[in-house]
Backbone as ProteinMPNN parsed JSONL, in Angstrom:
{"seq_chain_A": "MLDYFFKGGFTMYPLLALSIASLAVIVERVLALRRASTDTEAFMAEVARAIEAEQYEQALETAQKGTGVMARILAAGIEKARKGKAEVEKAIEGRGNIEIGKLERGIPFLKAVTQTAPLLGFYGTVSGMIKAFESMGLRGLADTSSMALGISEALITTAAGLVIAIPVAFAVSLFVGRIGRFVQDLQEISMRFLAALEEVEEKQARRLARDEIGGDYLEV", "coords_chain_A": {"N_chain_A": [[163.111, -95.115, 143.893], [161.635, -97.125, 142.618], [159.167, -96.415, 143.554], [158.693, -94.041, 142.185], [158.428, -95.09, 139.66], [155.949, -96.472, 139.708], [154.277, -94.363, 140.295], [154.362, -93.002, 137.944], [152.526, -94.108, 136.227], [150.789, -95.91, 133.548], [152.324, -95.34, 131.262], [154.952, -95.663, 131.952], [155.654, -98.304, 131.597], [155.973, -99.008, 128.753], [158.128, -97.271, 128.411], [160.019, -98.406, 130.11], [160.42, -100.821, 128.764], [161.588, -99.855, 126.401], [163.947, -98.787, 127.438], [165.299, -101.069, 128.387], [165.6, -102.567, 126.018], [167.154, -100.759, 124.533], [169.493, -100.629, 126.078], [170.407, -103.259, 125.767], [170.947, -103.3, 122.991], [172.925, -101.325, 122.826], [175.032, -102.414, 124.377], [175.545, -104.699, 122.817], [176.39, -103.482, 120.428], [178.699, -102.134, 121.265], [180.371, -104.311, 121.864], [180.46, -105.469, 119.319], [181.725, -103.475, 117.761], [184.149, -103.429, 119.027], [185.129, -105.973, 118.427], [185.403, -105.614, 115.73], [187.599, -104.049, 115.42], [190.983, -103.585, 114.363], [194.535, -103.973, 114.456], [195.582, -101.798, 112.512], [197.907, -100.701, 111.214], [200.055, -102.555, 111.654], [198.902, -104.845, 110.582], [198.388, -104.093, 107.895], [200.981, -103.589, 107.012], [202.121, -106.14, 107.026], [200.54, -107.463, 105.127], [201.094, -105.873, 102.882], [203.829, -106.36, 102.478], [203.779, -109.013, 101.69], [202.305, -108.789, 99.307], [203.965, -107.135, 97.738], [206.045, -108.876, 97.393], [204.864, -110.542, 95.703], [203.532, -112.679, 96.73], [200.761, -113.822, 96.829], [199.139, -115.796, 97.952], [200.102, -116.023, 100.546], [199.537, -113.437, 101.453], [196.742, -113.503, 101.318], [196.216, -115.52, 103.151], [197.13, -114.288, 105.494], [195.279, -112.18, 105.665], [192.893, -113.611, 105.952], [193.259, -114.772, 108.411], [192.933, -112.642, 110.078], [190.684, -110.885, 112.305], [189.218, -108.618, 112.205], [187.255, -105.935, 110.644], [188.71, -104.736, 108.533], [190.409, -106.798, 107.785], [188.689, -108.693, 106.631], [187.71, -107.247, 104.474], [190.034, -106.687, 102.979], [190.77, -109.294, 102.392], [188.804, -110.028, 100.577], [189.552, -108.369, 98.462], [192.159, -109.294, 97.88], [191.659, -111.837, 96.952], [190.865, -111.308, 94.387], [193.112, -110.338, 93.227], [194.72, -111.27, 91.12], [193.193, -110.795, 88.943], [193.226, -108.206, 88.145], [193.27, -104.594, 88.681], [190.764, -103.296, 88.533], [188.861, -105.281, 89.144], [189.651, -105.835, 91.742], [189.113, -103.395, 93.058], [186.336, -103.356, 92.788], [185.629, -105.611, 94.303], [186.558, -104.876, 96.862], [184.987, -102.618, 97.346], [182.397, -103.724, 97.3], [182.502, -105.627, 99.427], [183.162, -103.887, 101.449], [180.863, -102.277, 101.696], [179.083, -104.185, 102.669], [180.256, -104.816, 105.169], [180.258, -102.323, 106.495], [177.54, -101.93, 106.618], [176.895, -103.957, 108.446], [178.138, -102.932, 110.72], [176.561, -100.737, 111.2], [174.247, -101.814, 112.069], [171.468, -101.852, 114.206], [171.71, -99.17, 114.865], [169.63, -97.582, 113.595], [167.43, -98.387, 115.2], [168.161, -97.388, 117.736], [168.193, -94.658, 117.158], [165.486, -94.323, 116.672], [164.504, -94.754, 119.229], [165.47, -92.497, 120.586], [163.742, -90.615, 119.609], [161.204, -91.637, 120.147], [160.993, -92.14, 122.935], [160.957, -89.532, 124.317], [158.521, -88.654, 123.24], [156.696, -90.522, 124.247], [157.034, -89.841, 126.906], [155.965, -87.237, 126.856], [153.362, -87.898, 126.187], [152.602, -89.201, 128.539], [152.733, -86.978, 130.15], [150.616, -85.391, 129.186], [148.516, -87.154, 129.751], [148.708, -87.284, 132.559], [148.157, -84.583, 133.238], [145.551, -84.353, 132.322], [144.245, -86.04, 134.137], [144.734, -84.565, 136.443], [143.269, -82.174, 135.982], [140.733, -83.256, 135.681], [140.298, -84.173, 138.259], [140.32, -81.738, 139.558], [138.041, -80.604, 138.429], [136.01, -82.289, 139.364], [136.249, -82.374, 142.176], [137.026, -79.912, 142.972], [139.154, -77.188, 144.073], [139.756, -77.842, 146.617], [140.519, -80.484, 147.039], [143.509, -81.255, 146.906], [145.284, -83.338, 146.805], [144.682, -85.397, 144.887], [144.905, -83.928, 142.571], [147.592, -83.273, 142.709], [148.759, -85.774, 142.409], [148.188, -86.347, 139.739], [149.632, -84.314, 138.443], [152.163, -85.014, 139.319], [152.491, -87.506, 138.037], [152.58, -86.575, 135.416], [154.986, -85.097, 135.352], [156.887, -87.025, 136.066], [156.822, -88.928, 133.968], [157.67, -87.348, 131.834], [160.284, -86.727, 132.657], [161.323, -89.342, 132.727], [161.223, -90.111, 130.029], [163.108, -88.351, 128.934], [165.392, -89.082, 130.374], [165.894, -91.573, 129.314], [166.202, -91.022, 126.553], [168.368, -89.187, 126.319], [170.971, -90.419, 127.118], [170.92, -92.487, 125.199], [170.938, -91.08, 122.787], [173.466, -89.947, 123.025], [175.044, -92.266, 122.929], [174.473, -93.091, 120.316], [175.68, -91.014, 118.868], [178.383, -91.495, 119.496], [178.72, -94.049, 118.365], [178.199, -93.549, 115.631], [180.294, -91.799, 115.071], [182.453, -93.544, 115.511], [182.037, -95.453, 113.512], [182.321, -93.801, 111.331], [185.065, -93.288, 111.48], [185.983, -95.836, 110.925], [185.234, -96.009, 108.244], [186.892, -94.044, 107.127], [189.394, -95.196, 107.701], [189.12, -97.462, 106.143], [189.078, -96.38, 103.552], [191.671, -95.3, 103.44], [193.288, -97.594, 103.813], [192.485, -99.091, 101.614], [193.438, -97.515, 99.5], [196.2, -97.686, 99.968], [196.594, -100.415, 99.661], [195.8, -100.804, 96.993], [197.737, -99.223, 95.772], [200.055, -100.659, 96.373], [199.473, -102.967, 94.965], [199.358, -101.944, 92.371], [202.007, -101.179, 92.036], [203.239, -103.664, 92.0], [202.13, -104.674, 89.631], [203.317, -102.929, 87.806], [206.008, -103.654, 88.108], [205.863, -106.241, 87.138], [205.152, -105.7, 84.494], [207.455, -104.295, 83.602], [209.348, -106.322, 83.877], [208.371, -108.171, 82.069], [208.654, -106.681, 79.742], [211.469, -106.486, 79.589], [212.1, -109.156, 79.25], [210.967, -109.608, 76.757], [212.462, -107.868, 75.17], [215.021, -108.958, 75.505], [214.584, -111.438, 74.317], [214.068, -110.696, 71.641], [216.57, -109.626, 71.037], [218.224, -111.852, 71.216], [217.252, -113.315, 69.101], [218.009, -111.729, 66.972]], "CA_chain_A": [[163.073, -95.173, 142.434], [160.487, -97.957, 142.252], [157.97, -95.636, 143.87], [158.503, -93.121, 141.058], [157.964, -95.857, 138.505], [154.502, -96.727, 139.821], [153.578, -93.076, 140.238], [154.346, -92.525, 136.562], [151.38, -94.648, 135.505], [150.956, -96.932, 132.508], [153.342, -94.944, 130.28], [156.274, -96.082, 132.397], [155.942, -99.665, 131.146], [156.681, -98.979, 127.453], [159.418, -96.604, 128.59], [160.917, -99.408, 130.685], [160.761, -101.759, 127.689], [162.525, -99.169, 125.514], [165.24, -98.641, 128.112], [165.958, -102.385, 128.42], [165.992, -102.894, 124.65], [168.252, -99.855, 124.15], [170.706, -101.059, 126.785], [170.874, -104.485, 125.131], [171.526, -102.955, 121.687], [174.16, -100.562, 123.058], [176.068, -103.368, 124.801], [175.875, -105.524, 121.661], [177.144, -102.654, 119.472], [180.038, -101.901, 121.833], [181.141, -105.538, 121.663], [180.657, -105.656, 117.877], [182.732, -102.525, 117.29], [185.444, -103.844, 119.574], [185.58, -107.117, 117.624], [185.712, -105.152, 114.371], [188.85, -103.298, 115.408], [192.198, -104.292, 113.935], [195.779, -103.197, 114.488], [195.624, -101.514, 111.083], [199.258, -100.48, 110.698], [200.808, -103.809, 111.647], [198.242, -105.764, 109.66], [198.592, -103.636, 106.525], [202.404, -103.745, 106.691], [202.366, -107.558, 106.732], [199.887, -107.764, 103.847], [201.812, -105.164, 101.821], [205.093, -107.071, 102.215], [203.467, -110.211, 100.908], [201.881, -108.365, 97.969], [205.149, -106.656, 97.029], [206.831, -110.058, 97.043], [203.995, -111.309, 94.802], [203.1, -113.88, 97.442], [199.338, -113.554, 97.034], [198.569, -116.802, 98.846], [200.469, -115.639, 101.913], [198.762, -112.242, 101.785], [195.363, -113.929, 101.552], [196.2, -116.263, 104.418], [197.242, -113.295, 106.569], [194.0, -111.467, 105.767], [191.856, -114.531, 106.439], [193.493, -115.015, 109.84], [192.5, -111.468, 110.814], [189.315, -110.959, 112.821], [188.56, -107.326, 112.1], [186.581, -105.543, 109.41], [189.702, -104.5, 107.493], [190.93, -108.079, 107.333], [187.714, -109.325, 105.73], [187.626, -106.448, 103.245], [191.252, -106.925, 102.197], [190.736, -110.673, 101.895], [187.978, -110.007, 99.368], [190.343, -107.756, 97.396], [193.306, -110.141, 97.53], [191.153, -112.963, 96.16], [190.733, -110.867, 92.997], [194.341, -109.633, 92.873], [195.251, -111.728, 89.831], [192.263, -110.418, 87.867], [193.405, -106.809, 87.788], [192.917, -103.561, 89.645], [189.333, -102.994, 88.478], [188.146, -106.317, 89.889], [190.002, -105.66, 93.155], [188.345, -102.252, 93.551], [184.93, -103.768, 92.872], [185.506, -106.545, 95.427], [186.729, -104.116, 98.102], [183.808, -101.765, 97.529], [181.251, -104.563, 97.648], [182.655, -106.164, 100.781], [183.146, -102.755, 102.371], [179.47, -101.903, 101.928], [178.487, -105.201, 103.54], [180.805, -104.697, 106.522], [179.767, -101.084, 107.101], [176.135, -102.193, 106.948], [176.869, -104.731, 109.689], [178.503, -102.044, 111.827], [175.45, -99.808, 111.425], [173.088, -102.557, 112.552], [171.008, -101.419, 115.521], [171.717, -97.712, 114.97], [168.289, -97.043, 113.339], [166.568, -98.611, 116.362], [168.539, -96.443, 118.783], [167.708, -93.34, 116.742], [164.034, -94.321, 116.881], [164.269, -94.626, 120.676], [165.696, -91.099, 120.981], [162.567, -89.838, 119.213], [159.982, -92.203, 120.717], [160.965, -92.025, 124.397], [160.399, -88.241, 124.741], [157.106, -88.564, 122.859], [155.96, -91.262, 125.264], [157.052, -89.011, 128.106], [154.994, -86.155, 126.681], [152.034, -88.511, 126.275], [152.337, -89.35, 129.964], [152.494, -85.638, 130.68], [149.24, -85.009, 128.833], [147.623, -88.024, 130.513], [148.717, -86.846, 133.959], [147.491, -83.287, 133.359], [144.111, -84.608, 132.18], [143.787, -86.544, 135.43], [144.772, -83.468, 137.42], [142.158, -81.254, 135.723], [139.489, -83.968, 135.989], [140.166, -84.136, 139.707], [139.973, -80.36, 139.921], [136.656, -80.36, 138.037], [135.076, -83.082, 140.163], [136.347, -82.143, 143.621], [137.373, -78.525, 143.247], [140.515, -76.919, 144.51], [139.966, -78.284, 147.999], [141.198, -81.784, 147.022], [144.779, -81.021, 146.212], [146.088, -84.563, 146.721], [144.435, -86.052, 143.608], [145.482, -83.076, 141.536], [149.048, -83.384, 142.82], [149.15, -87.06, 141.846], [148.15, -86.213, 138.284], [150.768, -83.494, 138.028], [153.363, -85.818, 139.568], [152.585, -88.464, 136.945], [152.982, -85.841, 134.214], [156.4, -84.731, 135.427], [157.717, -88.229, 136.131], [156.938, -89.525, 132.641], [158.522, -86.47, 131.024], [161.663, -86.949, 133.084], [161.741, -90.694, 132.332], [161.476, -90.1, 128.59], [164.369, -87.659, 128.677], [166.478, -89.873, 130.967], [166.19, -92.646, 128.363], [166.601, -90.502, 125.243], [169.643, -88.461, 126.334], [172.138, -91.318, 126.98], [170.85, -93.229, 123.942], [171.409, -90.157, 121.743], [174.921, -89.841, 123.192], [175.621, -93.515, 122.419], [174.351, -93.056, 118.851], [176.728, -90.113, 118.366], [179.667, -92.197, 119.603], [178.76, -95.137, 117.38], [178.297, -92.963, 114.294], [181.665, -91.317, 114.949], [183.362, -94.689, 115.394], [181.841, -96.03, 112.185], [182.935, -92.85, 110.404], [186.515, -93.533, 111.492], [186.178, -97.092, 110.188], [185.135, -95.7, 106.812], [188.131, -93.347, 106.759], [190.473, -96.193, 107.697], [188.901, -98.323, 104.983], [189.518, -95.652, 102.356], [193.141, -95.195, 103.468], [193.861, -98.921, 103.607], [192.209, -99.48, 100.231], [194.372, -96.784, 98.646], [197.542, -98.246, 100.152], [196.588, -101.752, 99.082], [195.772, -100.665, 95.536], [199.038, -98.687, 95.361], [200.999, -101.782, 96.413], [199.133, -103.855, 93.854], [199.757, -101.263, 91.129], [203.473, -101.254, 91.954], [203.567, -105.028, 91.581], [201.787, -104.789, 88.207], [204.342, -102.206, 87.052], [207.202, -104.496, 88.115], [205.627, -107.352, 86.216], [205.195, -105.164, 83.134], [208.856, -104.021, 83.272], [210.032, -107.605, 83.729], [207.913, -108.747, 80.805], [209.271, -105.906, 78.667], [212.878, -106.885, 79.517], [212.164, -110.503, 78.68], [210.681, -109.511, 75.332], [213.628, -107.233, 74.524], [216.101, -109.96, 75.509], [214.26, -112.46, 73.327], [214.304, -110.123, 70.316], [218.023, -109.454, 70.849], [218.795, -113.164, 70.935], [216.865, -113.732, 67.751], [218.847, -110.964, 66.03]], "C_chain_A": [[161.871, -95.985, 141.949], [159.188, -97.227, 142.502], [157.667, -94.661, 142.733], [157.954, -93.858, 139.835], [156.457, -96.067, 138.561], [153.698, -95.429, 139.794], [153.469, -92.556, 138.808], [153.209, -93.081, 135.731], [151.758, -95.632, 134.411], [152.089, -96.604, 131.544], [154.738, -95.418, 130.669], [156.636, -97.479, 131.894], [156.564, -99.699, 129.746], [158.027, -98.265, 127.536], [160.449, -97.562, 129.178], [161.365, -100.398, 129.617], [161.775, -101.132, 126.735], [163.908, -99.062, 126.149], [166.001, -99.959, 128.138], [166.455, -102.762, 127.031], [167.174, -102.038, 124.193], [169.554, -100.273, 124.797], [171.28, -102.317, 126.143], [171.545, -104.189, 123.796], [172.853, -102.228, 121.866], [175.3, -101.497, 123.453], [176.518, -104.226, 123.618], [176.708, -104.75, 120.645], [178.552, -102.37, 119.976], [180.92, -103.124, 121.601], [181.441, -105.76, 120.184], [181.741, -104.726, 117.341], [184.115, -102.878, 117.829], [186.001, -105.027, 118.781], [186.01, -106.681, 116.226], [187.058, -104.454, 114.284], [190.022, -104.195, 115.027], [193.398, -103.377, 114.14], [196.141, -102.89, 113.034], [197.036, -101.432, 110.532], [200.039, -101.784, 110.584], [200.215, -104.783, 110.636], [198.523, -105.38, 108.212], [200.044, -103.811, 106.102], [202.704, -105.195, 106.301], [201.759, -107.945, 105.394], [200.657, -107.122, 102.696], [203.126, -105.858, 101.471], [204.848, -108.311, 101.356], [203.063, -109.857, 99.481], [203.092, -107.941, 97.139], [206.055, -107.809, 96.608], [206.057, -110.985, 96.112], [203.598, -112.648, 95.415], [201.619, -113.711, 97.822], [198.694, -114.553, 97.997], [198.868, -116.462, 100.307], [199.686, -114.413, 102.357], [197.322, -112.601, 102.1], [195.243, -114.681, 102.869], [196.282, -115.322, 105.61], [195.918, -112.569, 106.778], [192.913, -112.356, 106.346], [192.031, -114.859, 107.918], [193.045, -113.823, 110.692], [191.043, -111.57, 111.222], [188.546, -109.656, 112.641], [187.927, -107.074, 110.752], [187.586, -105.406, 108.272], [190.241, -105.809, 106.924], [189.973, -108.723, 106.334], [187.608, -108.563, 104.405], [188.849, -106.688, 102.367], [191.292, -108.341, 101.637], [189.914, -110.755, 100.613], [188.748, -109.413, 98.193], [191.48, -108.642, 96.934], [192.857, -111.323, 96.677], [191.033, -112.613, 94.68], [192.013, -110.229, 92.462], [194.867, -110.027, 91.503], [194.367, -111.326, 88.652], [192.343, -108.947, 87.494], [192.831, -105.844, 88.805], [191.415, -103.283, 89.683], [188.524, -104.005, 89.285], [188.415, -106.204, 91.389], [189.193, -104.52, 93.763], [186.877, -102.621, 93.744], [184.705, -104.682, 94.074], [185.609, -105.82, 96.76], [185.504, -103.259, 98.384], [182.591, -102.581, 97.957], [181.326, -105.101, 99.06], [182.62, -105.045, 101.811], [181.729, -102.316, 102.698], [178.775, -102.893, 102.86], [178.948, -105.027, 104.983], [180.326, -103.429, 107.224], [178.29, -101.229, 107.47], [175.992, -102.987, 108.236], [177.182, -103.847, 110.894], [177.357, -101.101, 112.185], [174.197, -100.495, 111.938], [172.724, -102.105, 113.971], [170.952, -99.91, 115.684], [170.331, -97.12, 114.662], [167.331, -97.233, 114.515], [166.876, -97.611, 117.473], [168.083, -95.024, 118.433], [166.201, -93.233, 116.945], [163.693, -94.152, 118.362], [164.447, -93.18, 121.131], [164.516, -90.211, 120.606], [161.304, -90.313, 119.93], [159.887, -91.992, 122.227], [160.454, -90.648, 124.865], [158.924, -88.09, 124.39], [156.228, -89.342, 123.836], [155.906, -90.488, 126.575], [156.055, -87.876, 128.025], [153.559, -86.682, 126.72], [151.645, -88.712, 127.742], [152.061, -88.012, 130.625], [151.058, -85.2, 130.42], [148.244, -85.831, 129.639], [147.536, -87.589, 131.972], [148.008, -85.515, 134.155], [145.975, -83.435, 133.196], [143.532, -85.106, 133.497], [143.729, -85.431, 136.469], [143.593, -82.53, 137.222], [140.806, -81.927, 135.957], [139.228, -83.954, 137.487], [139.761, -82.747, 140.174], [138.505, -80.081, 139.596], [135.67, -81.086, 138.908], [135.085, -82.686, 141.629], [136.689, -80.697, 143.983], [138.8, -78.392, 143.741], [140.812, -77.42, 145.914], [140.735, -79.605, 148.049], [142.489, -81.651, 146.212], [145.591, -82.303, 146.016], [145.91, -85.266, 145.376], [145.045, -85.241, 142.464], [147.009, -83.188, 141.534], [149.545, -84.703, 142.239], [149.177, -87.006, 140.327], [149.332, -85.411, 137.766], [152.075, -84.255, 138.225], [153.578, -86.839, 138.46], [153.094, -87.785, 135.674], [154.48, -85.546, 134.228], [157.311, -85.959, 135.415], [157.9, -88.832, 134.748], [157.791, -88.666, 131.717], [159.991, -86.689, 131.361], [162.171, -88.313, 132.624], [162.057, -90.749, 130.843], [162.803, -89.448, 128.255], [165.564, -88.442, 129.216], [166.865, -91.027, 130.048], [166.8, -92.083, 127.083], [167.998, -89.888, 125.254], [170.848, -89.402, 126.244], [172.123, -92.132, 125.695], [171.344, -92.359, 122.789], [172.928, -89.993, 121.815], [175.609, -91.084, 122.642], [175.576, -93.55, 120.896], [175.45, -92.181, 118.251], [178.096, -90.778, 118.411], [179.787, -93.289, 118.555], [178.936, -94.599, 115.966], [179.713, -92.433, 114.053], [182.656, -92.446, 114.768], [183.247, -95.324, 114.012], [182.443, -95.113, 111.123], [184.442, -93.024, 110.337], [186.848, -94.847, 110.789], [186.172, -96.837, 108.691], [186.401, -94.992, 106.336], [189.307, -94.31, 106.698], [190.361, -97.106, 106.482], [189.388, -97.649, 103.705], [191.039, -95.58, 102.295], [193.793, -96.54, 103.172], [193.655, -99.379, 102.171], [193.175, -98.797, 99.277], [195.78, -97.361, 98.749], [197.638, -99.63, 99.523], [196.615, -101.686, 97.56], [197.089, -100.113, 95.001], [200.082, -99.8, 95.347], [200.749, -102.734, 95.254], [199.549, -103.249, 92.509], [201.269, -101.315, 90.939], [203.92, -102.636, 91.502], [203.278, -105.214, 90.092], [202.81, -104.069, 87.338], [205.642, -103.015, 86.991], [207.054, -105.647, 87.129], [205.702, -106.888, 84.77], [206.629, -104.885, 82.705], [209.622, -105.315, 83.06], [209.656, -108.272, 82.407], [208.545, -108.025, 79.621], [210.739, -106.286, 78.501], [213.021, -108.262, 78.878], [211.932, -110.466, 77.174], [211.857, -108.907, 74.572], [214.793, -108.226, 74.436], [215.854, -111.032, 74.482], [214.495, -111.954, 71.932], [215.789, -110.014, 70.016], [218.689, -110.795, 70.516], [218.465, -113.637, 69.543], [217.712, -113.019, 66.709], [220.262, -111.55, 66.038]], "O_chain_A": [[161.181, -95.597, 141.006], [158.219, -97.393, 141.761], [156.507, -94.481, 142.362], [157.134, -93.33, 139.083], [155.764, -95.86, 137.565], [152.562, -95.409, 139.32], [152.582, -91.759, 138.5], [152.946, -92.581, 134.637], [152.886, -96.122, 134.352], [152.754, -97.516, 131.054], [155.61, -95.557, 129.811], [157.819, -97.8, 131.78], [157.588, -100.355, 129.557], [158.961, -98.613, 126.815], [161.618, -97.535, 128.791], [162.536, -100.773, 129.56], [162.717, -101.799, 126.306], [164.922, -99.228, 125.471], [167.215, -99.975, 127.933], [167.586, -103.221, 126.873], [168.089, -102.54, 123.54], [170.602, -100.276, 124.152], [172.495, -102.436, 125.987], [172.595, -104.756, 123.492], [173.805, -102.49, 121.132], [176.407, -101.387, 122.926], [177.713, -104.457, 123.43], [177.638, -105.306, 120.061], [179.5, -102.366, 119.19], [182.074, -102.996, 121.192], [182.539, -106.187, 119.827], [182.585, -105.149, 116.551], [185.127, -102.652, 117.164], [187.197, -105.08, 118.497], [186.877, -107.305, 115.613], [187.602, -104.285, 113.192], [190.046, -105.389, 115.327], [193.29, -102.157, 114.014], [196.905, -103.623, 112.405], [197.334, -102.027, 109.497], [200.615, -102.08, 109.538], [200.947, -105.466, 109.919], [198.858, -106.237, 107.394], [200.312, -104.149, 104.949], [203.454, -105.445, 105.357], [202.378, -108.667, 104.612], [200.853, -107.747, 101.654], [203.494, -105.936, 100.299], [205.601, -108.611, 100.43], [203.443, -110.557, 98.542], [203.23, -108.337, 95.982], [206.747, -107.729, 95.593], [206.525, -112.072, 95.773], [203.358, -113.623, 94.704], [201.284, -113.488, 98.985], [197.804, -114.191, 98.767], [198.011, -116.593, 101.181], [199.223, -114.345, 103.495], [196.74, -112.066, 103.044], [194.279, -114.496, 103.612], [195.598, -115.519, 106.614], [195.484, -112.363, 107.911], [192.098, -111.899, 107.148], [191.061, -115.186, 108.602], [192.805, -113.974, 111.89], [190.255, -112.255, 110.571], [187.344, -109.605, 112.901], [188.042, -107.885, 109.833], [187.348, -105.899, 107.169], [190.498, -105.913, 105.725], [190.405, -109.24, 105.304], [187.435, -109.167, 103.346], [188.722, -106.872, 101.156], [191.791, -108.563, 100.534], [190.282, -111.464, 99.676], [188.622, -109.884, 97.063], [191.746, -108.74, 95.736], [193.583, -111.763, 95.786], [191.089, -113.492, 93.82], [192.013, -109.648, 91.377], [195.413, -109.182, 90.793], [194.753, -111.498, 87.496], [191.607, -108.488, 86.62], [192.029, -106.209, 89.664], [190.856, -103.06, 90.757], [187.611, -103.632, 90.023], [187.527, -106.445, 92.206], [188.649, -104.659, 94.859], [186.256, -102.245, 94.739], [183.708, -104.545, 94.783], [184.847, -106.104, 97.685], [185.038, -103.181, 99.52], [181.85, -102.186, 98.856], [180.35, -105.047, 99.808], [182.109, -105.228, 102.916], [181.423, -102.015, 103.852], [177.987, -102.506, 103.722], [178.14, -105.083, 105.91], [180.022, -103.458, 108.417], [177.844, -100.72, 108.498], [175.086, -102.734, 109.03], [176.574, -103.99, 111.955], [177.206, -100.715, 113.344], [173.194, -99.837, 112.213], [173.597, -101.993, 114.831], [170.228, -99.41, 116.545], [169.884, -96.236, 115.392], [166.516, -96.356, 114.803], [165.964, -97.053, 118.082], [167.64, -94.277, 119.305], [165.695, -92.183, 117.341], [162.715, -93.49, 118.708], [163.68, -92.686, 121.957], [164.311, -89.164, 121.22], [160.441, -89.509, 120.282], [158.809, -91.694, 122.741], [159.589, -90.601, 125.738], [158.161, -87.478, 125.138], [155.149, -88.883, 124.21], [154.886, -90.471, 127.264], [155.372, -87.575, 129.004], [152.655, -86.011, 127.218], [150.514, -88.432, 128.141], [151.252, -87.922, 131.548], [150.373, -84.703, 131.315], [147.257, -85.302, 130.149], [146.452, -87.529, 132.553], [147.317, -85.338, 135.158], [145.206, -82.732, 133.851], [142.468, -84.659, 133.927], [142.797, -85.36, 137.271], [142.968, -82.123, 138.201], [139.847, -81.277, 136.376], [138.099, -83.752, 137.935], [138.946, -82.606, 141.086], [137.805, -79.419, 140.362], [134.588, -80.563, 139.176], [134.031, -82.663, 142.265], [136.648, -80.311, 145.152], [139.547, -79.368, 143.814], [141.961, -77.427, 146.353], [141.511, -79.837, 148.976], [142.529, -81.904, 145.007], [146.48, -82.354, 145.165], [146.898, -85.693, 144.778], [145.619, -85.791, 141.524], [147.635, -83.198, 140.474], [150.623, -84.756, 141.646], [150.082, -87.554, 139.698], [149.958, -85.781, 136.772], [152.987, -84.158, 137.403], [154.701, -87.027, 137.992], [153.924, -88.335, 134.95], [155.159, -85.728, 133.218], [158.387, -85.929, 134.817], [159.013, -89.209, 134.383], [158.553, -89.193, 130.906], [160.833, -86.82, 130.473], [163.313, -88.434, 132.181], [163.043, -91.364, 130.437], [163.54, -89.929, 127.395], [166.625, -88.465, 128.593], [168.03, -91.42, 130.003], [167.798, -92.604, 126.585], [168.743, -90.053, 124.289], [171.688, -89.208, 125.365], [173.182, -92.442, 125.148], [172.076, -92.829, 121.919], [173.596, -89.911, 120.785], [176.635, -90.982, 121.968], [176.531, -93.99, 120.256], [176.074, -92.549, 117.256], [178.883, -90.643, 117.474], [180.835, -93.439, 117.926], [179.729, -95.132, 115.191], [180.265, -92.598, 112.965], [183.59, -92.338, 113.974], [184.257, -95.692, 113.412], [183.008, -95.584, 110.135], [185.035, -92.921, 109.263], [187.882, -94.955, 110.13], [186.998, -97.378, 107.956], [186.924, -95.304, 105.266], [190.117, -94.26, 105.773], [191.363, -97.478, 105.871], [190.038, -98.282, 102.874], [191.632, -95.772, 101.234], [194.731, -96.624, 102.38], [194.544, -99.987, 101.576], [193.678, -99.427, 98.347], [196.472, -97.509, 97.742], [198.655, -99.972, 98.92], [197.362, -102.421, 96.914], [197.518, -100.483, 93.908], [200.897, -99.882, 94.428], [201.685, -103.244, 94.638], [200.03, -103.954, 91.622], [201.755, -101.476, 89.819], [204.86, -102.769, 90.719], [204.065, -105.829, 89.372], [203.14, -104.542, 86.251], [206.301, -103.06, 85.952], [207.981, -105.983, 86.391], [206.246, -107.588, 83.915], [207.001, -105.195, 81.573], [210.457, -105.401, 82.159], [210.497, -108.855, 81.722], [208.924, -108.647, 78.628], [211.212, -106.399, 77.37], [213.926, -108.508, 78.081], [212.587, -111.176, 76.41], [212.208, -109.36, 73.482], [215.465, -108.314, 73.408], [216.79, -111.501, 73.835], [215.056, -112.669, 71.102], [216.226, -110.273, 68.894], [219.578, -110.876, 69.668], [219.28, -114.277, 68.878], [218.092, -113.605, 65.695], [221.135, -111.062, 65.321]]}, "name": "protein", "num_of_chains": 1, "seq": "MLDYFFKGGFTMYPLLALSIASLAVIVERVLALRRASTDTEAFMAEVARAIEAEQYEQALETAQKGTGVMARILAAGIEKARKGKAEVEKAIEGRGNIEIGKLERGIPFLKAVTQTAPLLGFYGTVSGMIKAFESMGLRGLADTSSMALGISEALITTAAGLVIAIPVAFAVSLFVGRIGRFVQDLQEISMRFLAALEEVEEKQARRLARDEIGGDYLEV"}
């Protein structure tokens, strides 16, 4: 393998740098997405119970103890729960955009690698073919060894570029799909949270209406 690296010429060095950087970003993204995960159902059930009981402090404490993306987004919404549904929606949307942006960190670099690595490989191909034809022009067809080295360099760099780009492109697809599922979960959880909050507001309105009716009746 090391022999192939040196036969590939200078182009193999930037390709090696891209492969190391890509591997580091992929590992970091895998760990980040794992940390972002939350047991959504159990977490949402606990928060919803606290909201329905109008125990906003407990709901906020539960959300703040969570370590996942959903916990931080819901915590932002719960902090605005007493200010009305509009403020809650605004807080959830704002925090959601921040968290999704964090999850997408590194993806643009990986996408750039999937485009740059094959181009570097093709550059090495052109460079190797130039060397092969120069050797052919200077020494003729009799010196096949120099020509073969140039062609070998061309093929090795092309293969190296593709070997880097293909798994990186696969990783990007997995990450984008995982982030897409996060977005769907966020939308579902937000709807359930807002529904629970709306139900509490309706209960409060009915209770206030009963109190007002009871007060009017007593005055009469």
